[in-house]
C-alpha positions, 0 to 999 in steps of 0.5 A: 208240128205234127212230126214234132208230136210223133217224135214225142209220142215215140219218146213216151212209148220207148220210156214205158217200154223200158220201164216194162223191161225193168220190171220184168228183169226185177221179177226174173230176179225175184223168181230166181231168189225164190227158186233157190230158197225153195231148193234150200228149204227141200235140202233142210227138210231132207236133213230133218226127216230122219230126225223126226223118224227117229223121234216117232220110232223112239216114241212108239218103242217107249209107248210099247214098253209102257204097255208091256209093263202095265199091271193090267196088261200082265193080267190080260196076257196071263189070261189070253196065254192060258186060254191059248195053250188050252186051245192048242191042246184041243186042235182036234176040236173044230170049234176053236172060235176065240171067245173073250171073258167079261174081265178080259174085255174090261182090261182091254177096254181099260188099255185102250183108254191109256194107249192107242188102239192099234198098239193094244191090238198089236200086243194083245192079238186082239182086233181093232174091231173087237176093241171098238165094239167093246168100248161102245157096249161097255155099260153091258159088260157086267162092270156095274155101269149102265150108261147115263144116269137114270133122271128120275130114280124114284119113278124108275124103282116104282115101276120096276116094283109094279112089273115085278109084283105083275109078273109074280102074279103071271100077269101080262105086262105089255108096253101099253100097260107099262106106259100107262102105269109110268104116266100115272106114277109120274103124275102122282110124283109130279113129273112133267118132263118124261114123255114115255116115248118108245125110245124111253121104253127101249132103253128102260127095258135094256138098262134093267135087263128085261126082254119081250117075249110072246106067251108061249102057253096059257093056263087053264081056267082057274074055277076058284078065280072065275067064281070069285069074279062072277060073284063080284060081278053079279053083286055090282050089277045088283047094286046098279039095279038098286040105285039106278046110278048108271048111264043108259049108254052102258046098257047093251044086249051082248046075247051069248057072245063070248068076252075075251079076258086075255090076248095072247098076241101081245108081247110081255115084258120078262124080268130076269128072275124069270130066266129059268121058267119054262114059259110066261103063262098069263092068267085069264083075269089079267087086265089090259 
């Protein structure tokens, strides 16, 4: 009985081994088929590659031809060629760095919007880095564009008018004064979204062509102005003493202590109309 069972087990194992051998043979056939298919695909790829390269070449030639026929390109190259000729005549001058006008920058940006920057750079001999830089600063090239639309134009115009008025009076317009006035006007116009952050201040100054500058000189005391202020102060004190309409917390002894009416450490906002002036004088009675 045991020998019969052993023989049956051997037969079963032989059948399993034969089955595995058949599976291996099938896998080998599939492997050969796939390797042949891979070789055929490689041959097909080799045939197609030259055609792809030819198409790319023809496309590049067509694009370059389009660039060279573009009216803005012709205007730009005319300007650059004139400048190049002038530079070659001034070779004795050490300062021969390339400079570009705003119109040349504008034309280059316009071309780079319709053609790849690398091709524009190759045809115009203007570096890709310059083209990228000009595109990023497009709003500053004098084309009338100033970045994003102002969210509250009426408020902005009111603040600009106030700054101009203050600067015409030679009053210091510090960042804190600007924010305080802006918040007051925003409250009047019922604007709640604007937070007057330092980021907003920076963008406001930049888009309006303003800049910050430390006062370079201090105007001498104007006697007439001081006399007027003293008389007004005396009249106000007289009325307060007569009516008694004041808080005792406002009573203090300053005993010959000087009162500063200005601080030249604070920077002031300067408007474009002041660009020709020698200094940014600040009046003695500027209010902080």
